[in-house]
C-alpha positions in Angstrom: -2.9 -20.6 26.6 -1.1 -17.7 24.7 -2.3 -14.8 26.9 0.1 -12.2 28.2 0.3 -12.0 32.0 -0.7 -8.6 33.4 -2.6 -7.5 30.2 -6.2 -7.6 29.3 -6.6 -8.0 25.6 -10.1 -7.3 24.1 -10.7 -8.1 20.4 -13.2 -6.0 18.5 -14.5 -7.8 15.5 -17.4 -7.7 13.0 -18.1 -8.2 9.3 -17.2 -5.7 6.6 -19.4 -2.6 7.1 -20.4 -3.5 10.6 -18.9 -0.3 12.1 -16.1 -1.9 14.1 -13.6 0.8 13.1 -16.1 3.5 14.2 -16.5 1.8 17.6 -12.7 1.7 17.9 -12.4 5.3 16.9 -14.9 6.3 19.6 -13.2 4.2 22.3 -9.8 5.6 21.3 -11.3 9.1 21.9 -12.3 8.0 25.4 -8.7 7.2 26.2 -8.5 3.4 25.4 -5.4 2.1 23.6 -6.5 0.6 20.3 -4.3 -1.5 17.9 -5.5 -2.1 14.4 -4.4 -5.7 13.4 -5.5 -5.2 9.7 -3.3 -2.1 9.4 -0.4 -4.0 11.0 -0.8 -6.7 8.3 -0.6 -4.1 5.5 2.5 -2.5 7.1 4.2 -5.9 7.3 3.7 -6.6 3.6 6.0 -3.6 3.0 8.4 -3.9 6.0 8.8 -7.7 6.5 10.9 -8.8 3.5 10.6 -12.5 4.4 6.8 -12.3 4.6 6.7 -10.4 1.3 8.8 -13.0 -0.4 6.5 -15.8 0.9 3.4 -14.0 -0.3 4.9 -13.4 -3.8 5.9 -17.1 -3.9 2.4 -18.1 -3.1 0.5 -15.7 -5.4 3.0 -14.9 -8.2 5.0 -11.9 -9.3 2.0 -10.3 -10.9 0.9 -9.0 -7.5 3.9 -6.6 -7.6 3.6 -3.0 -8.7 6.1 -1.1 -10.9 8.3 -0.5 -7.8 8.5 -4.3 -7.2 6.4 -3.9 -4.0 3.2 -5.9 -3.3 0.2 -4.1 -4.6 -2.6 -4.5 -2.0 -5.2 -4.1 -4.7 -3.7 -6.8 -6.9 -3.3 -9.1 -3.9 -6.9 -8.5 -2.8 -8.1 -9.6 -6.2 -6.2 -12.9 -5.9 -7.2 -13.5 -2.3 -10.9 -13.0 -3.0 -10.8 -15.0 -6.2 -11.6 -18.3 -4.3 -11.7 -19.7 -0.8 -8.5 -21.6 -1.3 -6.6 -18.4 -1.8 -8.3 -16.8 1.2 -7.3 -19.6 3.4 -3.7 -19.6 2.0 -3.2 -15.8 2.8 -4.6 -16.2 6.3 -2.4 -19.3 7.1 0.6 -17.4 5.8 0.2 -13.9 7.2 -1.8 -14.1 10.4 0.7 -16.1 12.5 3.3 -13.5 11.7 0.9 -10.6 12.4 0.0 -12.1 15.7 3.7 -12.5 16.7 4.4 -8.8 15.9 1.3 -7.7 17.8 2.2 -9.7 20.9 5.7 -8.3 20.9 4.3 -4.7 20.6 1.7 -5.3 23.3 4.2 -6.6 25.8 6.0 -3.2 25.6 2.9 -1.1 26.1 2.3 0.5 29.5 -1.5 0.1 29.3 -3.1 -2.9 31.1 -6.2 -3.0 28.9 -5.6 -3.0 25.1 -8.3 -3.2 22.4 -7.4 -4.9 19.1 -9.5 -4.4 16.0 -9.4 -7.4 13.7 -11.9 -8.6 11.1 -10.5 -12.2 11.5 -10.6 -13.0 15.2 -12.5 -16.2 14.8 -11.4 -17.0 11.1 -7.9 -17.6 12.5 -6.4 -18.6 15.9 -6.3 -15.0 17.1 -9.2 -15.5 19.6 -6.9 -17.7 21.7 -4.7 -14.7 22.5 -7.7 -12.6 23.7 -9.3 -12.4 27.1 -12.6 -11.0 25.7 -14.2 -10.4 22.3 -16.7 -7.7 21.4 -18.6 -8.3 18.2 -20.0 -5.3 16.3 -23.1 -6.5 14.5 -25.1 -4.9 11.7 -27.6 -6.6 9.4 -26.5 -7.3 5.8 -28.6 -4.6 4.2 -27.0 -1.9 6.4 -23.5 -3.3 5.8 -23.9 -3.3 2.1 -25.3 0.3 2.1 -22.3 1.5 4.2 -19.6 -0.1 2.1 -21.1 0.9 -1.2 -21.4 4.4 0.0 -18.0 4.5 1.6 -15.9 2.8 -1.1 -18.1 3.5 -4.2 -18.1 -0.2 -5.0 -20.8 -2.4 -6.6 -23.1 -4.5 -4.5 -21.8 -7.8 -6.0 -18.2 -6.9 -5.0 -19.2 -6.4 -1.4 -21.2 -9.6 -1.4 -18.2 -11.5 -2.8 -16.1 -10.4 0.2 -18.9 -11.2 2.6 -19.1 -14.8 1.5 -15.5 -15.3 2.5 -16.1 -14.1 6.1 -17.3 -16.3 8.9 -21.1 -16.4 9.4 -22.3 -13.5 11.6 -24.2 -15.9 13.9 -21.1 -18.0 14.6 -19.2 -14.8 15.6 -22.1 -13.7 17.9 -22.2 -17.1 19.6 -18.5 -17.1 20.2 -18.2 -13.4 21.4 -18.4 -12.2 25.0 -20.3 -9.0 24.2 -22.3 -7.8 21.2 -22.8 -4.2 20.0 -25.7 -3.9 17.6 -25.1 -1.1 15.1 -28.2 -1.0 12.9 -29.4 2.5 13.7 -27.9 6.0 13.9 -24.5 7.2 14.9 -26.1 8.7 18.0 -27.5 5.2 18.9 -24.0 3.7 18.4 -22.4 6.4 20.6 -24.8 5.4 23.4 -23.8 1.7 23.0 -20.1 2.6 23.0 -20.6 4.8 26.2 -22.1 1.8 27.9 -19.3 -0.5 26.8 -16.6 2.0 27.8 -17.9 1.6 31.4 -17.8 -2.2 31.1 -14.2 -2.0 29.9 -13.2 0.4 32.7 -14.7 -2.2 35.2 -12.5 -4.9 33.6 -9.4 -2.9 34.3 -10.0 -2.9 38.1 
């Protein structure tokens, strides 16, 4: 067991376009402490020289930009080129991200901490969590949202989707599920309910 004594860690996960970031934004507005694991990983590419060196060694110097820093766009292209590369980056980066997160969490005063991460069950991250909330939206909705948000083509979103763990598997392994197929107002009502559940967990 890797859990931190005296803390309740709740993972918030979901596929690309599911709305997990919106759920976290709303919960943060309600006063909950939220940590974004995917943003932490992006920070570490820049701050952790040892990690950056390992990533460059694994994927080649052509992922660097003109400043000799890892270009996240170039790295993403390599990572989503095939499943072998996707596994390689997860095996390399996520143990380091988890270590950083755990060190940060131990210093926080809050008892209950929410952690947004797309890859809770794709990695060993779930072992560190007390509960997992899965944000689910059907494929049609997720495609629409990402195409509108990022201005990308359908095939590019579908390519990323095929690398992520099946939604049914994530639902089965999660403790709670928020369904986000309707309007923002519907999602707000769901989040309001779950905020009361989370407050009950703190007691």
